[in-house]
C-alpha positions in Angstrom: 100.0 102.3 95.8 99.9 104.5 98.7 101.1 107.8 100.4 104.1 106.2 101.5 106.4 108.4 103.8 109.3 105.9 103.2 112.1 107.6 101.2 113.5 104.3 99.9 110.7 101.8 99.2 110.4 98.9 96.7 111.1 99.9 93.2 107.9 100.2 91.2 106.1 101.9 94.4 103.6 104.5 93.2 102.2 107.3 95.7 100.2 110.0 95.5 101.4 113.6 97.1 98.3 115.5 97.0 98.7 117.2 94.1 100.6 114.7 91.9 101.2 110.7 91.4 105.2 109.8 92.2 106.9 106.5 91.4 110.0 105.1 92.8 112.6 103.8 90.3 114.4 102.1 93.0 116.8 105.4 93.4 114.6 108.5 93.5 110.9 109.3 93.3 109.8 110.4 89.7 106.7 112.7 89.2 103.8 111.4 87.0 102.0 114.6 85.8 99.3 115.7 83.7 97.6 118.5 82.4 94.4 119.5 80.4 96.2 120.8 77.5 98.6 117.8 77.0 96.1 116.5 74.6 98.1 115.1 71.1 95.6 115.5 67.7 95.9 113.1 64.8 94.9 113.4 61.1 91.4 112.0 62.0 90.9 114.6 65.1 91.5 111.8 67.4 92.6 113.4 70.6 95.1 111.7 73.1 95.9 112.3 76.5 99.8 112.3 77.7 101.5 111.7 80.9 104.9 113.6 81.6 107.1 111.0 83.3 110.1 113.0 84.6 111.4 115.0 81.7 109.7 112.7 78.8 106.4 113.1 77.8 104.2 109.8 77.0 100.9 109.1 75.2 98.4 107.6 77.8 96.5 105.9 75.5 96.9 103.7 72.2 96.7 105.5 68.5 93.1 105.3 67.0 94.2 106.9 63.7 93.3 105.4 60.6 95.1 107.4 58.1 99.0 108.3 57.7 99.6 112.2 57.9 99.3 112.2 54.0 95.7 111.0 54.2 96.3 107.6 52.6 94.5 105.1 54.6 96.3 102.7 57.1 95.4 99.2 55.5 93.9 96.6 58.2 95.4 93.3 58.3 93.3 90.3 60.2 94.7 87.3 58.9 98.1 85.7 60.9 99.4 84.5 57.6 99.5 87.9 56.2 101.0 89.4 59.2 103.9 87.4 58.7 104.3 88.3 55.1 103.5 92.0 55.4 106.0 94.0 54.9 104.6 97.5 54.8 102.8 99.3 57.7 99.4 98.3 58.6 97.4 97.8 61.5 95.1 95.4 63.3 93.2 95.2 66.7 94.0 93.1 69.7 93.1 89.1 68.7 91.9 90.9 65.2 88.7 92.3 67.2 86.7 95.1 65.4 87.1 98.5 66.4 84.8 99.8 69.0 83.6 96.4 70.3 84.4 94.4 73.4 86.6 92.4 71.2 89.1 95.4 70.2 
């Protein structure tokens, strides 16, 4: 990362323009922008930051929602064998850690 003036640096190079971040995709510089009003809100009222990359808007953080949009709770699966047999939507945490702990 830097303030590269090289018009064709290595792909994956990121630079700060003074007002925005840009990434070089191997062909051209692509703008990464965020705005204060770029927040998504889920059914649990969790707010999520987004980032615009080129013309696409991406979530900048993982979902924290615990219910589907109809209010039905999302089942939590923590057993690896259960995951192998799960055929319906479900959720878990990284390494089956608890939400809000250092393990999640």
